[in-house]
C-alpha positions in Angstrom: 74.7 19.3 -12.8 74.6 16.8 -15.2 73.3 17.3 -18.7 72.0 13.5 -19.1 68.6 13.6 -18.9 66.5 12.3 -16.0 64.0 8.8 -16.2 60.7 10.7 -17.6 62.4 13.1 -20.0 64.6 9.7 -21.2 61.5 7.8 -21.2 59.8 10.8 -23.6 62.5 10.9 -26.1 62.7 6.7 -26.4 58.8 7.2 -28.2 58.0 3.4 -27.3 56.6 4.6 -23.7 53.9 6.9 -24.5 51.7 4.8 -22.4 53.8 4.9 -19.4 54.3 8.2 -19.9 50.8 9.1 -19.7 50.5 6.8 -16.7 53.0 8.3 -14.8 51.3 12.3 -15.8 48.0 10.5 -15.2 48.9 9.4 -11.7 50.9 12.6 -10.7 53.9 10.8 -10.1 56.3 13.1 -12.8 57.7 15.0 -10.0 58.7 12.2 -8.4 60.8 10.6 -11.2 62.1 13.7 -12.1 63.7 13.8 -8.3 67.2 13.3 -7.4 66.4 9.4 -6.8 68.4 7.2 -7.9 65.8 4.6 -8.9 65.4 2.0 -10.7 62.8 1.8 -13.3 61.3 -1.6 -15.1 59.7 0.3 -17.5 57.0 -1.6 -19.6 56.6 -1.0 -23.3 53.8 0.8 -25.5 53.5 -3.0 -26.7 53.7 -4.3 -22.9 50.3 -2.5 -21.9 48.7 -3.5 -25.3 48.9 -7.0 -23.9 46.6 -6.1 -21.2 43.0 -6.8 -21.7 40.9 -4.4 -23.8 40.1 -1.2 -21.9 42.6 -2.3 -19.1 44.8 0.9 -19.6 41.9 3.5 -20.3 40.1 2.3 -17.3 43.2 2.8 -15.2 43.5 6.0 -16.9 40.2 7.4 -15.2 40.7 10.3 -12.4 38.9 7.6 -10.2 41.2 4.8 -10.4 44.4 7.1 -9.6 45.2 5.4 -6.5 45.3 1.5 -8.2 47.3 3.2 -11.4 49.8 4.7 -9.0 49.8 1.3 -7.2 51.1 -0.5 -10.6 53.4 1.9 -11.8 54.9 2.2 -8.7 55.7 -1.5 -8.5 57.8 -0.8 -11.1 60.4 1.0 -9.5 63.1 0.1 -6.9 64.9 2.6 -4.5 68.2 3.3 -5.7 70.4 2.2 -8.8 70.6 -1.7 -9.6 72.4 -2.7 -13.3 71.7 -5.5 -14.7 75.5 -6.9 -13.8 74.0 -6.5 -10.4 71.6 -9.0 -10.7 73.4 -11.2 -13.1 73.2 -15.1 -11.7 71.3 -13.9 -8.6 67.6 -14.9 -7.7 66.1 -11.9 -5.6 62.9 -10.7 -4.0 63.6 -6.5 -3.8 61.2 -4.0 -2.0 59.4 -1.6 -4.5 58.4 2.1 -3.8 55.2 0.6 -4.0 55.7 -1.6 -0.5 55.4 -5.0 -2.5 58.3 -6.7 -3.5 59.7 -8.2 -6.8 60.7 -11.1 -7.7 63.8 -11.1 -10.0 65.9 -13.7 -12.1 69.3 -13.2 -13.4 70.1 -16.7 -13.9 69.2 -16.4 -17.4 69.2 -13.1 -18.4 66.8 -10.6 -16.4 63.2 -11.5 -15.8 60.9 -9.6 -13.3 58.3 -11.6 -12.4 56.8 -13.1 -15.6 58.5 -10.1 -17.8 61.9 -10.3 -19.3 64.4 -7.6 -19.5 64.5 -6.8 -23.3 66.8 -3.6 -23.0 69.1 -3.5 -20.0 71.0 -0.3 -18.4 69.7 2.8 -20.0 71.2 5.3 -17.5 69.7 8.7 -16.6 70.9 11.4 -14.4 68.6 10.3 -11.5 69.4 6.3 -12.2 68.4 3.5 -14.5 65.7 2.0 -16.9 65.3 -1.8 -17.6 62.7 -1.8 -20.5 60.7 -4.8 -19.8 57.9 -6.9 -22.0 55.2 -6.8 -19.8 53.2 -4.8 -17.1 54.2 -5.9 -13.7 50.6 -6.3 -11.5 51.3 -6.6 -7.7 
């Protein structure tokens, strides 16, 4: 067993993913993101969530919007562990856990859709987190 924290514990400890952690809890995805994986998570910061129109996050956290919230969150997760070096110099379309493809451009830094990876390769016991500056919407 590794002593390295998993994706959820790492996000909680970072302190800059409070909105993401609350959303993962509301969507019932904590157990999934604590499972062996591995997963690659493109994790929007609290500041990224704050860029959404006013009331969006509060609305998504309502129980009746759980399916929509789950669809958005799983669009941020790719099966397997993909490091920034694996993306360097490439343009890819990758299937997410949501089932939709996300477009990644690693030719000048790393962009995922319209977001920028602002911190890459945060290794966890069950995958890797890449911090992004915008919420991805499928």
